[in-house]
N, C-alpha and C positions, 0 to 999 in steps of 0.2 A: 308538168315539168316545163322548163323555159326552153325557148327555142333560140336558135343563132339570131333569128330576126330581133327578138327582145334584149339579148345580150351582147350583142355584136361578135358572137363566137367566143368571147373570152379564151381565145388562144387553141380552141378546138376546131377542128375541121369540120365536124358535124354539129357544134355547139350544144351537144347534150350536156346538161347540167342536172344535179342531184342537191336536194336540199339536205344540208348537213346539220343545222343549228337553227333552234328557234328559241326566242326569249320574249317574255313580257316587257322586259326592261331595256330600253334603247342602249343606255350605257354599256351594259353587258355584251350586246349584241355588236357594238361598235368596237369594243375591246377585242372580242373574238375575231372580228373582220381584220382589225389591225395586225394582230398576231399572225393570222393565216398570211396575209398579204407580206409581212416583214419575212416570213418564212418561204417567199417566191410562189405562193398559191394565189391566182386570181379569184375574186370574190365578187359575187353579185348580191345586193340587198334588195329585199323587196319586203313590203308590208309597213315600212315606216312612212310617216307621212311627213310632208315638207312644211315649213313654216316656223314661226316662233314657237309655237306649242307642240313640239313634236310628240306623236303618239305612237305606241307599240301596236301590235308585236312586231319583232322583227325577225326575218328569215334570212338565213346565209345559204346562197348556193354555190357550188363549185363545180369544175367540170368533172365528168363521170370519172376519167381516168386518175383524178387526183383525190377521189373520195376517201380512199384508204388513208393516204398520207394525211389529209386534212383532219380525218378523225382522230388519227394518231396523235397528231400535234395538240388538238383540243383536248383529248384525254390527259396528256403529259402536263398541260397548262393546269387542268383542274386538280391533277394530283400534287402540283406544287412544283413541278420538275421542269417548268418553261421558264425560268428565270432568265435565260440567255447568258449565264456567266460560264458555260461550259462545264458545270458539275452536275448534270442530270445523269 
C-alpha cells in the first residue's frame, strides 16, 4: 500500500491508498487515469517507467475513501456508459 510520504497525501489526511486498476498497456492505464481525474478522483500511477520507451504494467491507486466511487466509474466506462454526454 502507498503511504502519504510517497503520494503526498493525495487529499487524504492519512494518505491511505488502494490499487483499483492494473493494465499491461500504458494507453489503457492513462485513459483510465484521465477518466477518474475528470470525475474528481485523484489518482497516483505506479509501475510505468519513464523515458522515450514507456513500459508497463500500469497500476492506478486512489484514496481509500474514494475506492467504491472509482471502481463504479471504471465499471460504467467498461460497460460503455461513460460517454460523458449525460445519457448513462
